[in-house]
C-alpha positions in Angstrom: 55.5 -6.3 220.0 58.2 -4.1 218.6 58.4 -5.5 215.1 55.4 -7.4 213.8 57.1 -8.6 210.6 60.1 -9.9 212.5 58.1 -11.6 215.3 55.6 -13.3 213.0 58.3 -14.3 210.5 60.5 -15.9 213.2 57.6 -17.9 214.6 56.4 -19.0 211.2 59.9 -20.1 210.2 61.0 -21.7 213.6 58.3 -24.1 214.5 57.7 -27.3 212.6 53.9 -27.3 213.1 51.2 -24.7 212.8 47.4 -25.0 213.1 45.0 -24.2 210.3 41.4 -23.5 211.2 38.4 -23.4 208.9 34.6 -23.6 209.0 33.1 -27.0 208.2 30.0 -27.8 206.1 27.8 -27.5 209.3 29.2 -24.1 210.2 31.4 -25.3 213.0 35.1 -24.3 213.4 37.6 -27.1 212.8 41.4 -27.0 213.4 44.1 -29.2 211.9 47.8 -29.5 212.8 49.8 -28.9 209.6 53.5 -29.0 208.7 54.8 -25.4 208.7 54.3 -23.4 205.6 56.6 -24.4 202.8 57.0 -20.8 201.7 55.9 -17.4 202.7 55.9 -13.9 201.3 56.5 -11.7 204.2 53.7 -12.2 206.8 50.9 -11.7 204.2 51.0 -15.0 202.2 51.8 -18.5 203.2 51.9 -21.7 201.1 51.1 -25.1 202.6 50.7 -28.6 201.1 47.8 -30.9 201.7 45.7 -33.7 200.2 43.1 -32.6 197.7 40.8 -35.3 199.1 40.9 -33.8 202.6 37.8 -32.4 204.3 39.4 -29.0 204.8 39.9 -28.6 201.0 36.2 -29.4 200.4 35.3 -26.8 203.1 37.7 -24.1 201.7 36.1 -24.5 198.3 32.8 -23.5 199.9 34.1 -20.9 202.5 37.6 -19.5 202.2 37.8 -17.9 205.7 40.6 -19.3 207.8 43.0 -18.8 210.7 46.7 -19.8 210.8 48.1 -20.2 214.3 51.7 -20.4 215.3 52.5 -21.3 219.0 55.7 -21.1 221.1 54.9 -23.6 223.9 58.1 -22.9 225.7 57.2 -19.3 226.3 53.4 -19.7 226.1 53.0 -17.2 223.3 51.2 -17.4 219.9 50.2 -15.6 216.8 46.8 -16.0 215.1 46.5 -14.8 211.6 43.0 -14.4 210.1 42.4 -14.4 206.4 41.4 -16.6 203.5 42.6 -19.7 201.8 42.7 -20.4 198.1 43.1 -24.0 196.9 45.7 -24.1 194.1 46.0 -27.1 191.8 48.1 -25.8 189.0 51.3 -27.5 188.1 53.2 -24.2 188.7 51.8 -23.9 192.3 52.6 -27.6 193.0 56.1 -27.4 191.7 56.7 -24.2 193.6 56.6 -25.9 197.0 57.3 -29.5 196.2 60.1 -30.9 198.4 62.3 -34.0 198.3 60.4 -36.7 200.2 56.9 -35.5 199.3 56.4 -38.6 197.3 55.9 -40.4 200.6 52.6 -38.5 200.9 51.9 -38.1 197.2 53.2 -41.3 195.5 52.3 -40.1 192.0 54.7 -37.2 192.4 54.2 -33.5 191.9 51.3 -34.2 189.5 49.5 -36.5 191.9 45.8 -35.5 191.8 45.6 -35.8 195.6 48.3 -33.1 196.1 47.4 -29.5 196.2 48.6 -26.2 197.6 46.8 -24.0 200.1 47.6 -20.3 199.7 46.7 -18.5 202.9 46.4 -14.7 202.7 46.4 -12.9 206.0 44.4 -9.8 206.6 44.9 -9.2 210.3 46.5 -10.9 213.3 46.6 -11.2 217.1 49.7 -11.7 219.1 49.5 -13.3 222.6 52.3 -13.1 225.2 52.7 -12.3 228.9 48.9 -12.5 229.5 48.2 -9.8 227.0 46.8 -9.6 223.4 47.9 -7.3 220.7 46.0 -6.9 217.5 47.6 -5.8 214.2 46.7 -5.3 210.6 48.7 -6.8 207.8 
């Protein structure tokens, strides 16, 4: 991979779905398909929206370790970012990534108590393409 920032950034921006993995209350890994991050700061920090009442939020409050995975099925390549998730429930964080149409999921609007922001902070990553893996540090 010639340019880690560019490759990860393009995949994060291009694909409509990513996968978020976490450790459940019994110590088992779980993965969820998520809408792509609403916002990102380089390839270090990603912001996603979700329901406060979801199992993953409960688990992140106990164990913040997570993976965020972007996949390009057409060329069978992917990027796995490992890091931590912080659950943000401040009005500022919620407004930051609120989008038109979100009231479909959160009928009480930006202040809906069942709406929160997941801030994923990457520490390292692994790129897979052409039957090879390449690790990188962020």
